[in-house]
C-alpha positions in Angstrom: -0.1 -0.1 0.2 1.1 3.7 -0.6 2.1 5.2 2.7 1.5 8.5 1.1 -2.2 7.8 0.6 -2.6 6.3 4.1 -1.3 9.5 5.7 -3.7 11.7 3.6 -6.6 9.7 4.6 -5.7 9.3 8.4 -8.2 10.8 11.0 -5.3 12.0 13.2 -5.9 15.5 14.3 -3.2 17.8 13.1 -2.2 20.5 15.8 -3.6 24.0 15.1 -1.2 26.6 15.3 -2.4 29.7 17.1 -1.4 33.0 15.9 -2.3 36.3 17.2 -3.3 38.6 14.4 -3.7 42.3 14.8 -6.2 44.1 12.5 -4.7 46.9 10.7 -6.0 49.9 8.6 -3.9 50.9 5.8 -3.3 54.8 5.6 -1.6 57.2 3.3 0.1 59.5 5.7 1.4 62.9 5.1 2.3 66.2 7.2 0.8 69.6 6.6 2.7 72.1 8.7 2.9 70.7 12.2 -0.1 68.4 11.5 0.0 64.8 10.9 -2.8 63.7 8.5 -4.0 60.4 6.7 -6.5 58.9 4.2 -7.6 55.4 4.3 -5.9 53.5 1.3 -9.3 52.9 0.0 -10.2 56.6 -0.4 -7.0 57.3 -2.3 -7.6 57.6 -6.2 -3.9 58.4 -7.1 -0.8 60.3 -6.0 0.4 62.7 -8.7 3.3 65.1 -9.1 1.9 68.7 -8.3 0.8 70.6 -11.3 -0.3 74.4 -11.5 -3.5 75.1 -9.8 -6.1 77.6 -11.2 -8.4 79.8 -9.6 -9.2 83.0 -8.1 -6.7 82.5 -5.1 -9.5 83.9 -2.9 -10.2 80.9 -0.9 -8.8 77.3 -0.6 -10.3 75.8 -3.6 -8.8 75.6 -7.2 -8.6 73.3 -10.0 -5.7 71.6 -11.8 -5.9 69.2 -14.9 -4.4 65.7 -15.2 -4.7 64.2 -18.5 -8.4 64.3 -19.3 -9.4 64.9 -15.9 -10.2 68.0 -14.1 -9.3 68.0 -10.2 -10.7 70.0 -7.6 -7.8 71.0 -5.5 -8.4 71.9 -1.7 -5.4 73.8 -0.1 -5.8 72.4 3.4 -2.7 74.6 4.4 -4.6 77.7 3.6 -7.5 76.6 5.3 -6.1 75.4 8.3 -3.2 78.0 8.7 -5.0 80.9 7.0 -1.8 81.4 4.7 -0.4 80.1 1.7 1.9 77.1 1.5 5.5 78.3 2.2 7.4 79.2 -0.8 10.0 76.3 -0.4 7.0 73.8 -0.6 5.3 75.4 -3.7 8.3 74.5 -6.1 7.6 70.5 -6.0 5.5 68.3 -4.1 2.6 66.1 -4.8 -1.1 66.0 -5.2 -3.0 63.2 -3.2 -6.2 62.7 -5.0 -9.2 60.8 -3.6 -12.6 60.0 -4.9 -15.9 60.9 -2.9 -19.0 58.8 -2.9 -20.5 60.3 -6.0 -17.3 59.8 -7.9 -15.7 63.5 -8.0 -12.0 63.6 -7.6 -10.4 65.9 -5.0 -6.7 66.6 -4.5 -4.9 68.0 -1.6 -1.3 69.3 -2.2 1.5 68.2 0.0 5.2 69.2 0.1 6.6 65.7 0.9 5.8 62.4 -0.7 3.1 60.5 1.4 3.9 57.2 2.9 1.8 54.1 3.4 1.5 52.9 6.8 -0.4 50.2 9.0 -2.1 51.3 12.0 -3.7 48.9 14.4 -7.4 49.4 14.7 -6.8 49.6 18.4 -5.1 52.8 18.0 -7.8 54.6 16.2 -10.2 56.7 18.2 -13.4 58.7 17.5 -12.9 62.5 18.0 -15.4 64.1 20.3 -18.0 66.0 18.5 -17.5 69.1 20.7 -13.7 69.2 19.4 -14.8 68.7 15.7 -17.0 71.6 16.1 -14.5 74.0 17.5 -11.1 73.0 15.8 -10.0 73.8 12.4 -9.4 70.1 11.8 -13.2 69.6 11.7 -12.6 67.4 8.5 -11.5 64.5 10.6 -13.8 62.2 12.6 -11.1 59.9 13.9 -7.5 60.1 15.1 -4.7 57.4 15.1 -2.6 57.5 18.5 0.7 55.9 17.7 3.3 55.2 20.4 6.7 56.6 19.7 9.9 56.8 21.7 9.3 60.2 22.8 5.6 60.0 23.6 2.7 59.6 21.0 1.9 60.7 17.7 -1.5 61.9 16.6 -2.7 61.6 13.3 -5.9 63.0 12.2 -8.0 60.6 9.7 -9.6 62.9 6.9 -13.0 62.2 6.0 -13.4 62.6 2.1 -16.9 63.5 2.3 -16.2 66.5 4.7 -13.3 68.0 2.7 -15.0 70.6 0.6 -16.3 73.7 2.6 -20.1 74.2 2.5 
């Protein structure tokens, strides 16, 4: 008899290896001034090299073109800090684009390349409604609190549906 067949048909129970798995959320992380911001990877459409933004310059919304697409650009730096992006950051940079529920594409200009990070779900917290109504970062509903050597790092998780001012 073939011993390989005998082994595969055996009723012996194999030991089950127990592994502790941590559920994580994949985020695209970037900085804006002194703020740490992130978007869930599912929300990100593309990351592009920054192109000229057209508009009146009177508010934080403009438009740029990428191929055949027109992208609404939201200058969060101007929105949060009430001033234009520092000159040093204007020359290059990236445009983090995302798509909302109705399919419209938005972009956020950032000075440095965004990075992909894994954040344990246990590190994500809901922001209090009173804070959201009072602070300039009212477009975030959650934060990720990440332990660091020197304390903690708080990353605001942006909500794509809240990006455009009403």
